[in-house]
C-alpha positions in Angstrom: 69.4 17.7 86.0 67.7 18.1 89.4 64.3 19.8 89.2 64.3 23.4 90.6 62.0 24.8 93.2 58.9 26.5 91.8 59.2 30.3 91.9 56.6 32.4 93.7 56.4 34.4 90.5 55.6 31.4 88.3 52.0 32.7 87.7 49.8 34.0 84.9 46.8 36.2 85.6 44.4 37.6 83.0 41.7 39.9 84.5 38.9 41.3 82.4 41.1 41.8 79.3 39.7 43.4 76.2 41.2 44.1 72.8 39.6 45.6 69.7 41.3 46.0 66.3 40.3 48.6 63.7 38.6 47.1 60.7 41.0 46.6 57.8 39.9 43.4 56.2 37.2 43.4 53.5 35.4 40.6 55.4 34.8 42.9 58.4 32.6 45.2 56.3 33.9 48.3 58.0 33.4 47.0 61.6 36.0 46.9 64.3 37.1 43.4 65.4 36.6 42.7 69.1 39.2 40.0 69.6 38.9 39.7 73.4 35.9 40.6 75.5 36.7 40.6 79.2 38.9 37.5 79.2 39.9 35.9 82.5 42.5 33.2 83.1 44.5 32.1 86.1 47.5 29.7 86.3 49.2 29.4 89.7 51.6 26.5 89.3 54.3 25.2 86.9 53.1 22.9 84.2 52.1 22.4 80.5 48.9 24.2 79.7 46.9 24.9 76.5 44.6 27.7 75.3 42.4 26.1 72.7 39.9 27.7 70.3 39.0 27.8 66.7 40.2 30.5 64.3 39.0 33.9 65.3 38.4 33.0 69.0 41.1 35.4 70.2 43.7 32.9 71.3 46.6 34.4 69.4 45.7 37.8 70.5 45.7 36.7 74.1 49.2 35.1 73.7 50.5 38.3 72.0 49.2 40.4 74.9 50.8 38.1 77.5 54.1 38.1 75.6 54.1 41.9 75.6 53.9 42.1 71.8 50.8 44.2 72.1 48.8 46.1 74.8 45.2 45.5 75.9 42.5 48.2 75.7 41.3 47.3 79.2 42.0 44.8 82.0 45.1 43.6 83.7 47.8 41.1 82.6 50.2 39.7 85.2 53.0 37.4 84.3 55.7 36.2 86.7 54.7 39.0 89.1 55.0 41.7 86.5 52.1 44.0 85.5 52.4 43.7 81.7 49.5 46.1 81.0 51.3 48.9 82.8 54.7 48.6 81.1 56.2 51.2 78.8 57.5 50.1 75.4 61.1 50.1 76.7 60.1 48.0 79.6 58.2 45.6 77.3 61.4 45.1 75.2 63.4 44.0 78.3 60.4 41.9 79.5 60.3 40.0 76.3 64.1 39.5 76.2 64.7 38.6 79.9 61.6 37.5 81.6 59.8 35.1 79.3 60.5 32.7 76.4 58.5 32.7 73.2 58.4 29.7 70.7 56.9 30.6 67.4 55.3 28.4 64.7 57.8 29.8 62.1 60.9 29.1 64.4 62.2 32.7 63.7 65.8 31.6 63.4 68.3 33.8 61.6 69.5 31.9 58.5 73.1 33.2 58.7 73.6 32.1 62.3 74.3 28.5 63.4 72.3 26.8 66.2 74.5 28.0 69.0 74.5 31.6 67.7 70.7 31.6 67.3 70.3 30.2 70.8 72.5 32.9 72.5 71.3 35.8 70.4 69.0 37.4 73.1 72.0 37.4 75.4 74.2 39.0 72.8 71.6 41.7 72.4 71.6 42.1 76.2 75.4 42.5 76.2 76.0 39.5 78.4 79.5 37.9 78.5 80.0 35.8 75.3 81.8 33.0 77.1 79.1 32.5 79.6 76.4 32.7 76.9 78.1 30.0 74.8 78.5 27.7 77.8 74.8 28.2 78.6 73.8 27.7 75.0 75.8 24.5 74.6 74.3 23.1 77.8 70.7 23.8 76.6 71.3 22.4 73.1 72.8 19.2 74.6 69.8 18.9 76.9 67.6 19.0 73.8 69.7 16.4 72.0 71.4 18.8 69.6 75.0 18.5 70.9 76.2 17.3 67.6 74.4 20.1 65.6 75.4 23.3 67.4 77.4 24.7 64.5 74.8 23.8 61.8 72.7 26.6 60.3 68.9 26.4 60.0 68.9 25.1 56.4 71.0 22.1 57.5 68.5 21.2 60.3 65.2 19.4 60.2 62.0 21.2 61.2 62.0 19.4 64.5 65.6 20.4 65.1 65.0 24.0 64.3 62.1 24.1 66.7 64.4 22.6 69.4 66.9 25.4 68.8 64.0 27.9 69.2 63.2 26.2 72.6 66.8 26.5 73.7 66.7 30.2 72.8 63.5 30.6 74.9 65.2 28.9 77.9 68.4 31.0 77.7 67.5 33.3 80.6 65.7 30.6 82.6 62.3 32.4 82.4 59.5 31.4 84.7 57.0 31.4 81.8 57.3 30.2 78.2 54.7 30.9 75.5 54.3 28.6 72.5 52.3 29.8 69.5 51.0 26.8 67.5 54.6 25.3 67.9 53.8 22.2 65.8 52.1 24.0 62.9 55.1 23.3 60.6 56.0 19.9 61.9 54.9 16.4 60.9 53.0 14.1 63.3 56.1 12.3 64.6 58.0 15.5 65.2 54.9 17.0 66.9 54.6 14.1 69.3 58.3 14.6 70.2 57.9 18.3 70.7 54.8 18.0 73.0 56.6 15.5 75.2 59.6 17.8 75.3 57.6 20.8 76.3 55.9 18.7 79.1 59.3 17.6 80.3 60.7 21.1 80.3 57.8 22.4 82.4 58.4 19.7 84.9 62.2 19.7 84.9 62.6 23.5 85.0 59.5 24.1 87.1 58.1 26.7 84.6 54.7 27.4 83.0 54.6 26.5 79.4 51.4 27.9 77.8 50.6 26.7 74.3 48.1 28.2 72.0 46.5 25.6 69.7 43.4 24.8 67.7 44.2 21.0 67.7 42.5 18.7 70.2 45.4 16.2 69.8 47.8 18.9 71.0 45.6 20.0 73.9 45.4 16.4 75.0 49.1 16.5 75.7 48.6 19.3 78.3 47.6 18.9 81.9 44.9 21.6 81.7 43.2 23.3 78.8 41.4 26.6 78.7 38.7 27.0 76.1 38.5 30.4 74.3 35.4 31.3 72.4 34.4 34.7 70.9 37.0 36.5 73.0 36.2 34.9 76.4 37.5 31.9 78.3 34.3 29.8 78.5 35.7 26.9 80.5 38.7 24.8 81.5 39.3 21.2 82.4 42.1 18.6 83.1 43.1 17.4 79.7 46.2 15.2 79.7 45.5 11.8 78.2 41.9 12.6 77.1 41.0 11.1 73.8 41.2 13.9 71.3 37.7 13.2 70.0 36.3 13.5 73.5 38.3 16.7 74.1 37.0 18.2 70.9 33.4 17.3 72.0 33.9 19.0 75.4 35.2 22.1 73.6 32.2 22.2 71.3 29.8 21.9 74.3 31.5 24.7 76.2 31.4 27.0 73.2 27.6 26.5 72.7 25.5 29.6 73.4 23.9 29.3 76.9 
């Protein structure tokens, strides 16, 4: 497949974003949880990128906001030329369905549907022509090496195969941006290596942004650039592809130190 030309809307911009959650957990001792505190992040070109931070740093909150699964308390979120922070709930539903792809750690496949049916489900919900959807789904599954598995249900697929079905579903509408939330969390090391390589190839071949949230240095080392999130703020970024994971973890620790 010939690589496509980068879209002018293949961008992510996070500007002064804040998000606070009411205290519900016993550990919070009645205090609200400030997940993001004026976070800023800019990506202006296609590629495979990581947001890395330890548990509680705010990385999952940031991804959920960018994916339109929640709204910020303040600041601006721009994805592919769209102002996510200003959208209504109805607009966010269409944004999630048509304008981005999301890959979850838990795969989120429906157990009663086969691989092809799971892949084209967003298009079915969007009332697109079934014949066109099936042709597109078969093309994507073949590209991901699943041409012989399209009529298998999730329980007949390995974890790595299920995640590839989830990737095919994310690519259905050819979005300029794909978000991946700890996508290898349920995979073994071999399947994880395959998935990281696949995401990097997808970013290059389809000329899209793939933004992965992770807490693993070995995962971030597969990305061309890593943004470090600490206590709700992006505290630094650096070119990360090919860096030894131990060195990457050390850089992350240094950036997260109090100044």
